[in-house]
N, C-alpha and C positions, 0 to 999 in steps of 0.2 A: 325936335326941341320942345314942343308943347307937352308931350308926356313927361319929360324930365322936369319941367316947371310944375306940373300938377303933382308929381311925386314929391318934389321939394316942398310944395305947399302943404301936402298931407303930413309929411314928416315934421315940418315946421309947426303945424298946428298941434301935433302931439307933443313936440318938444316944449312948446310954450306952456301947455297945460302942466306937464311934468315939472318944468322949471319953476313955475309959480308955486306949485305945491311944495317943492323942495326948499325954496327960499321963503316960504310962508308969506307970500304976497297975496293979499286979499283983493282979487279982481274977479269980474264976472267972466264966464266962459268965452264969449266972443272976444273980449279984450285979451285974454290969455292966448287965444289962438292967433289973434292978430300980431301980438308981440312975437310969438314963435315963428310965424310965417316971415315977418320982417327980419327977424334974427337969422333965420335960415337963408333968406335971400342975400342979406348982407354978408353973412359968413361964407356962403358959397361963392359969391363974387369976389370977396376978399381973398379967399384961398386960391381961387383961379388966378387972380391978379398976382398974388405972391409967387405962385408956381410959374407963371408966364415971365414975370420980371426976374425972379431969382434963379430960375432954371435949375441947373444941376446942384447948385449950392443949397438951395432950399430943399430940394429932394433929399440931399445928403443929411441935412439937419433933421428933417422929418424922419428919415430912416433911423438915425441915431436915437431920436426920442422914442420911436416905436420899439427899438431894441431894448432901450432902458426900461420901458414899461413892461415888456415881456420878461426881462430879467427880474424885475420887482415881483411880478406874479409868480415866477418860477421859485424865487427865494421864499416867498410867503407860503407856497404849497409844500416845498421840501422841508421847511422848518417844523411843520406840524407832525411830521412822521417820527 
C-alpha cells in the first residue's frame, strides 16, 4: 500500500503543478504540489468509493464514457483525411 500512496503523491504533485499552470493560478511550487497531492488523494478515494458503492453500474457508466471519448478521438482523426 505504501508504494501506491507514494506514487499517488508524485502524480498528484505533478498534476497540481500542471493544473495551476493551465488555470493560470499564481501560487508557489510547494502550494501547487500540495493542492495536487490533496486532489489526487481525494480523487482517488472518491473514485474508489464510487466504484465500491456503485459496483457494476458505475463501471458501466465509466465504460460508456470511455467509449464515447474514444469515438470522439476517432472521429477527429478520420475527419482530417
